[in-house]
Backbone as a ProteinNet text record, in pm:
[ID]
protein_1_A
[PRIMARY]
XXXXXXXXXXXXXXXXXXXXXXXXXXXXXXXXXXXXXXXXXXXXXXXXXXXXXXXXXXXXXXXXXXXXXXXXXXXXXXXXXXXXXXXXXXXXXXXXXXXXXXXXXXXXXXXXXXXXXXXXXXXXXXXXXXXXXXXXXXXXXXXXXXXXXXXXXXXXXXXXXXXXXXXXXXXXXXXXXXXXXXXXXXXXXXXX
[TERTIARY]
1336	1481.2	1545.3	1629.1	1673.2	1785.5	1854.5	2017.3	2002.1	1914.5	1885.2	1946.2	1938.1	1990	1893.9	1885.3	1778	1760.1	1669.7	1629.8	1640.9	1694.4	1728.7	1535.6	1550.9	1452	1396.7	1248.5	1168.7	1206	1250.5	1248.7	1081.1	1008.8	878.7	754	792.2	706.5	570.2	516.1	397.1	327.7	386.3	335.7	294.3	387.5	395.9	267.6	244	153.3	1.3	5.6	-151.8	-163	-79.8	-73.9	-126.3	-48.6	-94.7	-225.1	-256.3	-384	-491.4	-468	-556.4	-574.8	-434.1	-456.3	-534.2	-533	-614.5	-760.9	-804	-938.9	-982.8	-883.1	-952	-966.1	-868.3	-894.7	-1002	-983	-1123.7	-1256.3	-1294.8	-1402.2	-1453.8	-1359.4	-1403.9	-1371	-1296.3	-1251.2	-1192.6	-1140.9	-1044.8	-921.2	-891.4	-780.7	-683.8	-699.9	-621.9	-565.6	-691.3	-624.4	-521.9	-570.8	-490.4	-364.4	-342.8	-167.4	-116.7	-199.7	-129.5	-53.1	-168.1	-132.3	17.1	-24.3	122.6	225	244.1	314.8	394.7	311.7	347.3	434.3	356.2	422.6	529.3	588.5	681.3	808.6	758.6	866.6	929	808.4	859.7	925.9	880.7	993.7	1109.9	1149	1292.4	1356.3	1281.5	1338.9	1399.4	1565.7	1667.6	1648.8	1530.6	1558.1	1398.1	1393	1263	1187.2	1051.2	990.9	922	956.5	880.6	739.2	745.2	603.4	551.3	412.7	367	430.5	472.2	565.1	677.4	758.4	894.7	847.1	728.8	702.7	661.3	593.3	542.6	666.7	773.8	882.6	902.1	876	893.6	822.3	869.3	796.1	669.5	557.3	427.8	357.1	382.8	305.1	287	156.3	71.5	8.6	-68.3	-97.8	-194.5	-297.4	-355.2	-293.9	-237.1	-153.5	-11.1	-17.6	107.1	10.5	-104.6	-217.6	-275.5	-262.6	-287.5	-182	-63.7	80.7	107.1	64.5	63.4	-59.9	-149.7	-257.6	-162.2	-159.2	-80.2	17.9	117.6	259.5	201.7	80.8	41.8	-30.3	-119.4	-209.6	-176.4	-99.2	-81.7	-180.9	-249.5	-375.3	-438.3	-507.7	-576.7	-727.7	-809.1	-963.5	-1029.3	-988.8	-1040	-1010.7	-894.7	-888.3	-1003.7	-977.9	-1069.3	-1209	-1252.8	-1402.1	-1416.2	-1286.1	-1294.9	-1296.5	-1229.5	-1217.2	-1328.7	-1433.3	-1530	-1658.2	-1651.7	-1751.7	-1763.1	-1903.2	-1893.5	-1845.3	-1906.2	-1891.9	-1740.7	-1668.8	-1523.2	-1445.5	-1456.9	-1388.6	-1427.8	-1526.8	-1588.4	-1528	-1560.2	-1461.9	-1337.2	-1275.3	-1118.7	-1095.6	-1146.3	-1108.9	-1167.9	-1242.7	-1256.4	-1161.6	-1111.8	-1000.6	-891.6	-856.9	-745.2	-732.5	-852.3	-898	-848.4	-718.5	-652.8	-774.1	-795.9	-870.4	-985.4	-1021.5	-1111.4	-1081.5	-1113.4	-1083.4	-1193.5	-1172.5	-1272.5	-1400.2	-1427.4	-1571.3	-1596.5	-1545.8	-1601.8	-1630.3	-1550.9	-1563	-1711	-1725.7	-1856.5	-1995.9	-1953.6	-2059.4	-2096.9	-2013.1	-2048.5	-2099.5	-2053.4	-2086.2	-2246.2	-2270.9	-2406.9	-2503.6	-2449.6	-2511.5	-2508.8	-2441.5	-2459.1	-2345.4	-2239.6	-2116.1	-2006.2	-2008	-1884.2	-1784.5	-1798.5	-1670.9	-1643.6	-1527.8	-1466.6	-1590.1	-1669	-1796.7	-1905.5	-1919.5	-2035.9	-1995.2	-1840.2	-1821.1	-1805.2	-1779.1	-1789.2	-1936.6	-2031.5	-2186.4	-2189.4	-2128.4	-2163.9	-2048	-1957.3	-1879.5	-1887.3	-2022.1	-2052.6	-2058.8	-2053.3	-2062.3	-1898.8	-1799.3	-1637.1	-1574.3	-1508.1	-1453.9	-1320.2	-1288.8	-1133.5	-1049.3	-1014.3	-887.8	-946.2	-1040.5	-1131.7	-1139.3	-1174.4	-1199.9	-1056.6	-942	-824.3	-779.1	-823.8	-766.1	-857.8	-990.4	-1073.2	-1001.9	-998.2	-920.4	-807.8	-701	-565.3	-560.2	-681.1	-661	-581.2	-605.6	-523.5	-379.9	-341.4	-221.6	-138.9	-211.2	-161.5	-148.2	-220.5	-205	-114.2	-69.5	17.2	177.8	232.7	374.3	445.3	565.6	672.9	788.9	850.7	957	1056.1	1150	1273.1	1382.2	1382.6	1488.7	1426.3	1315.4	1292.4	1302.8	1272.3	1290.4	1441.1	1517.1	1669.6	1732.3	1659.7	1671	1630	1508.4	1454.9	1542.5	1573	1679.1	1824.5	1868.8	2003.7	1967.1	1875.2	1843.5	1791.6	1737.4	1683.4	1812.2	1855.2	2002	2106.2	2090.4	2209.9	2150.1	2032.8	1985.4	2009	1995.7	1981.6	2149.6	2190	2354.7	2433.8	2315	2373.9	2317.6	2205.3	2149.9	2225.3	2234.3	2372.6	2409.9	2533.8	2598.9	2562.7	2525.2	2514.9	2370.9	2288.7	2174.7	2178.7	2126.9	2135.1	1965.4	1951.6	1791.3	1792.6	1711.6	1634.5	1508.4	1489.4	1397.4	1304.2	1178.7	1186.3	1046.7	970.1	878.8	900.1	830.3	853.3	1008.2	1052.3	1190.1	1280.3	1281.6	1376.9	1376.2	1252.5	1253.7	1304.1	1362	1397	1274.5	1137.1	1045.5	1019.9	1010	1016.8	893.9	787.7	810.9	773.4	825.2	786.7	636.3	549.2	424.2	445.7	486.7	485.1	628.3	635.3	770.4	786.6	775	812.1	914.4
1104.8	1047.5	1130.6	1068	1133	1103.2	1189.3	1170.5	1096.1	1028.3	964.1	775	739.6	571.3	514.6	403	308.4	234.3	209.1	85.6	-44.2	-118.7	-254.3	-333.8	-474.1	-524.6	-547.2	-521.7	-545.6	-665	-679.4	-815.5	-840.7	-758.5	-754.1	-701.7	-753.8	-724.4	-757.5	-889.6	-919.8	-822.5	-769.8	-679.6	-543.7	-491.2	-391.4	-388	-452.3	-539.5	-515.3	-573.3	-551.9	-440.5	-337.4	-187.1	-127.6	-159	-51.3	-120.6	-226.8	-254.8	-177	-190.7	-125.3	13.3	85.4	168.6	235.2	180.8	187.6	170.1	84.1	71.9	199.7	242.1	357	515	481.2	595.7	582.8	461.7	461.1	428.6	353.5	332	427.1	425.6	494.9	655.2	678.7	804.7	873.6	782.1	821.9	840.4	948.7	1013.2	995	1019.8	1015.5	882.9	777	626	591.4	648.8	622	650.1	782.6	828.2	762.4	664.6	620.3	521.4	430.3	272.5	336.9	390.8	445.8	465.4	554.1	611.9	448.9	395.1	252.8	150.4	154.7	73.2	127.8	236.3	320.3	248.7	305.9	287.1	140.6	42.3	-90	-154.3	-60.2	-122.4	-96.6	0.3	38.7	-10.6	-76.3	-163	-274	-249.1	-352.5	-511.4	-505.7	-646.7	-721	-849.8	-911	-869.6	-822.6	-828.2	-953.7	-952.6	-1088.5	-1071.6	-964	-913.3	-773.6	-763.9	-639.5	-544.7	-615	-519.5	-480.1	-528.7	-501.1	-374.7	-406.3	-306.1	-177.9	-172.6	-70.7	32.2	-14.1	64.6	183	144.7	223.4	332.7	428.4	551.1	533.3	579.9	557.4	438.1	329.7	202.4	208.4	227.6	238.8	109.7	107.2	-23.1	-88.3	-23	-86.6	-160.3	-104.5	-159	-260.2	-253.6	-375.2	-485.8	-488.3	-589	-640.7	-577.7	-622.8	-701.4	-632.6	-728.4	-863.6	-873.4	-1002.8	-1105	-1032.3	-1137.1	-1183.8	-1097.5	-1143.2	-1251.1	-1234.6	-1307.9	-1432	-1453.7	-1558.4	-1642.7	-1574.6	-1660.6	-1644.1	-1562	-1554.1	-1461	-1411.1	-1330.8	-1242.2	-1162.4	-1053.6	-1067.5	-1097.2	-1089.4	-993.9	-841.6	-744.9	-747.5	-751.9	-783.4	-858.8	-1008.6	-1093.1	-1063.9	-994	-926.3	-820.1	-732.6	-631.4	-705.5	-802.9	-855.6	-914.2	-980.5	-1039.5	-972.1	-828.8	-726.2	-651.9	-668.4	-636	-486.4	-435.9	-239.3	-204.8	-278.8	-242.8	-310.4	-415.6	-487.3	-422.3	-388	-306.7	-200.7	-92.3	35.9	22.5	-57.3	-75.1	-98.9	-221.5	-223.8	-155.5	-23.6	54.9	201.3	199	300.7	244	142.8	58.6	152.2	174.5	205.9	365.3	396.6	532.6	597.9	762.9	834.5	816.1	707.8	698.6	680.1	796.9	807.7	762.9	783.3	720.1	765.8	860.8	933.6	901.4	895.9	855.9	691.9	623.4	477.8	423.7	535.7	536	556.7	608.1	682.6	572.4	547	407.6	315.8	285.6	157.9	167.7	276.9	309.4	289.1	336	300.2	185.9	98	-65.8	-123.4	-18.1	-58.2	-131	-250.6	-305.2	-377.1	-376.6	-469.6	-392.3	-445.7	-372.6	-360.5	-490.3	-470.2	-386.4	-375.4	-289.9	-107.2	-140.6	40.4	63.8	-86.4	-37.2	23	-16.2	-7.9	117.2	194.3	347.2	411.2	362.2	443.1	614.8	614	757	866.3	795	891.6	907.4	836.3	852.8	990.6	1073	1191.5	1101.8	1191.2	1158.8	1045.6	1103.9	1027.1	901.5	889.7	744.8	666	738.4	675.3	581	654	585	505.3	527.2	408.5	302.5	340.1	213.1	142.7	176.2	114.4	56.8	124.8	32.3	-20.6	-41.1	-111.1	-233.6	-342	-467.7	-410.5	-344.3	-310.4	-271.2	-153	-87.9	-183.1	-298.3	-407.4	-509.8	-556.9	-624.3	-603.6	-726.6	-717.4	-691.7	-647.3	-640.5	-699.5	-785.9	-877.8	-794.7	-849.2	-790	-765.3	-845.9	-837	-689.5	-687.1	-579.1	-433.9	-444.2	-334.9	-283.3	-408.5	-382.4	-306.8	-330.5	-255.5	-120.9	-104.6	50.3	98.6	84.2	123.6	168.1	92.2	111.6	218.3	231.3	332.8	464.8	483.5	594	666	570.9	628.7	687.7	617.9	703.7	766.8	817.9	940.6	1040.3	1013.1	1114.2	1163.9	1089.4	1099.2	1196	1184.8	1258.5	1411.3	1417.2	1557.8	1623.9	1558.5	1622.8	1487.6	1494.8	1385.4	1382.6	1518.9	1505.8	1410.6	1384.9	1373.5	1217.7	1148.5	997.3	950.6	834.6	797	657.5	625.6	499.8	408.2	319.2	244.2	217.6	241.1	220.6	131.5	99.6	24.7	-102.2	-229.1	-365.6	-408.9	-343.2	-371.3	-352.3	-240.5	-209.9	-268.1	-360.4	-419.3	-580.4	-603.3	-702.5	-826.1	-799.9	-888.1	-887	-1030.4	-1064.2	-1121.1	-1102.9	-974.7	-862.6	-764.1	-622.6	-539.2	-525.4	-467.4	-359.6	-260.1	-123.6	-43.3	48.8	124.8	275	304.7	469.1	529.1
-720.5	-719.9	-598.9	-534.8	-398	-363.2	-259.1	-215	-98.6	-45.9	64	38.6	145.7	170	157.6	63.8	72	169.7	230	355.8	295	376.6	383.3	375.7	348.3	348.4	496.4	524	629	712.3	819.6	881.4	953.9	943.2	976.8	907.5	753.2	661	699	732.9	798.6	867.2	935.9	1053.2	982.8	902.8	825.9	720.2	664.6	575.9	636.4	757.7	796.8	858.9	913.8	954.9	827.9	718.1	600.6	554.9	546.4	493.6	584.9	737.2	840.2	820	781.7	739.6	636.8	524	387	424.7	537.6	571.4	658.9	744.1	792.1	718	608.9	514.4	440.2	353.5	269.1	294.5	406.4	465.2	563.8	683.6	778.7	774.8	687.4	659.7	792.7	859.6	999	976.1	943.8	885.9	996.7	1152.9	1263.4	1277.1	1249.2	1257.9	1175.4	1021.2	936.2	934.3	961.8	1038.7	1098	1254.7	1315.7	1278.6	1194.5	1157.9	1039	966.8	876	935.2	1023.2	1122.3	1233.8	1263.7	1322.5	1210.8	1081.6	996.4	952.6	912.9	898.3	1007.1	1128.1	1236.6	1209.8	1223.7	1230.2	1122.5	1013	866.5	890.4	971.1	995.9	1074.4	1164.1	1272.6	1269.9	1337.4	1243.8	1302.8	1375.4	1456.5	1414.2	1425	1386.2	1548.4	1508.8	1674.8	1701.9	1821	1872.6	1961.3	1993.7	2082.2	2037.6	2120.8	2111.6	2202.3	2316.3	2434.8	2373.8	2268.4	2214.3	2103.4	2048.5	1951	2020.7	2114.6	2216.5	2235	2257.1	2327.3	2179.5	2059.8	1936.8	1942.7	1827.2	1873.4	1742.1	1796.3	1711.7	1729.7	1820	1815.7	1974.6	1996.7	2110.6	2167.1	2279.5	2341.5	2224.4	2158.2	2075.2	1957.3	1910.7	1785.7	1861	1941.8	2018.6	2038.9	2112.6	2084.7	1957.2	1855	1752.5	1675.4	1706.1	1679.1	1755.6	1881.3	1957.2	1922.1	1859.2	1786.6	1647.4	1602.1	1475.4	1471.3	1555.1	1589.8	1663.4	1758.6	1824.6	1707.1	1620.8	1527.7	1389.4	1305.4	1175	1139.5	1214.6	1158.6	1240	1206.8	1280.9	1257.8	1363	1334.3	1283.6	1314.5	1273.9	1110.8	1055.6	923.6	829.7	904.8	853.5	836.2	927.2	956.9	806.8	831.9	729.4	564	555.2	399.6	378.5	494.4	483.1	465	487.7	481.8	346.2	294.8	162.9	134.5	220.9	180.7	185.7	304.2	309.7	189.8	154.3	49.2	-48.1	-97.8	-239.5	-246	-135.1	-123.3	-148	-70.8	-85.2	-239.4	-274	-398.6	-513.5	-481.3	-611.9	-573.9	-452.9	-472.3	-521.4	-546.5	-647	-773.6	-830.6	-954.7	-958.6	-1030.3	-1045.2	-1049.7	-965.5	-1003.1	-899	-832.9	-729.1	-617.9	-544.4	-397	-323.3	-166.7	-66	-106.1	-104.3	-139	-278.6	-353.9	-496.3	-498.2	-422.1	-413.5	-315.3	-241.6	-127.5	-224.8	-290.8	-387.6	-491.8	-533.9	-639.9	-553.8	-445.1	-377.9	-363.6	-297.4	-270.7	-420.3	-487.9	-609.9	-668.7	-617.4	-653.5	-714.7	-747.1	-821.8	-701.8	-738.9	-643.4	-717.3	-856.1	-921.5	-1022.6	-1131.8	-1230.7	-1325	-1353	-1477.1	-1408	-1336.2	-1256.9	-1309.8	-1252.5	-1320.8	-1456.1	-1523.6	-1701	-1706.2	-1643.6	-1694.6	-1680.1	-1558.9	-1516.9	-1559.6	-1676.3	-1717.3	-1757	-1828.7	-1828.3	-1707.4	-1560.7	-1482.9	-1456.2	-1508.2	-1444.9	-1518.8	-1442.5	-1525.6	-1593.1	-1652.7	-1753.4	-1683.8	-1584	-1474	-1427.3	-1413.2	-1366.5	-1474.9	-1586.4	-1729.9	-1764.6	-1763	-1761.6	-1672.4	-1544.6	-1435.9	-1445.2	-1500.1	-1557.2	-1683.2	-1747.2	-1897.6	-1894.3	-1785.4	-1808.5	-1649.1	-1590.9	-1426.6	-1441.6	-1550.2	-1538.9	-1569.9	-1665.8	-1687.3	-1558.2	-1465.4	-1370.1	-1215.8	-1227	-1147.9	-1180.3	-1293.8	-1346.7	-1262.8	-1221.2	-1185.9	-1296.2	-1265.9	-1381.1	-1315.8	-1431	-1379.8	-1318.5	-1243.7	-1166.8	-1294.6	-1407.4	-1503.2	-1575.2	-1594	-1672.8	-1587.4	-1452	-1350.1	-1381.9	-1369.3	-1391.5	-1491.7	-1625.5	-1744.8	-1739.5	-1695.4	-1656.7	-1586.7	-1439.1	-1351.9	-1419.9	-1493.5	-1538.9	-1687	-1751	-1854.7	-1809.8	-1705.4	-1591.8	-1547.8	-1452.2	-1398.5	-1489.2	-1600.9	-1688.1	-1748	-1767.5	-1849.2	-1710.5	-1587	-1469.2	-1454.5	-1488.7	-1495.3	-1585.7	-1706.3	-1813.1	-1763.9	-1720.1	-1647.5	-1595.3	-1454.7	-1346.7	-1277.2	-1272.4	-1174.4	-1005.4	-971.9	-830.3	-781.3	-862.2	-833.8	-806.9	-758.5	-729	-715.6	-807.5	-810.3	-758.7	-727.3	-691.8	-715.6	-743.7	-780.9	-634.2	-609.9	-501.7	-478.8	-386.4	-365	-339.2	-395.7	-385.8	-447.5	-560.3	-590.6	-530.9	-456.4	-347.5	-212.5	-202.7	-80.7	-133.8	-245.4	-293.7	-329.9	-381	-416	-565.5	-619.4	-738.7	-750.3	-863.1	-934.7	-876	-925.8	-853.5	-897.7	-813	-806	-889.5	-861.8	-899.1	-859.8	-988.6	-947.6	-924.7	-843.5	-806.2	-843
[MASK]
++++++++++++++++++++++++++++++++++++++++++++++++++++++++++++++++++++++++++++++++++++++++++++++++++++++++++++++++++++++++++++++++++++++++++++++++++++++++++++++++++++++++++++++++++++++++++++++++

């Protein structure tokens, strides 16, 4: 809950989506935090940009977008995809580690360790449940629930309920439901 203005829907969502996916790959698979931060910063800057980006050169004028990211933006705008992401998605190691980090409680190091032990899927993870800590067991148990999309109408009911309670606590606070709900996506994946 904050007192800041909610951003508008991004005109460059395709670009920001691939940048976030690259960021997660760098963090989860390569453990390259500097690249993770660079991709996240570029995605954040582009998400706030009020116009639809038409070229990498245009994007490069924005804070946090360098020559290499601009090249990727050009490739994406020209082809609708990115060779690097296609390669990552087709790589068993990368896709398995990225998938395992979607389980609450499993970070990049644990995901890599599980992968090296032959764990690649939820079924594999269930077979080694005895090796999971409490938090990871909860993440595994409720994985399907955590991945479900919440209908927008349900989110609107939750928003009304939560904001009503917040107002009763203190009228100075302003609450905002974030994530895909705030971006206007239907249905919403998660609320924060």
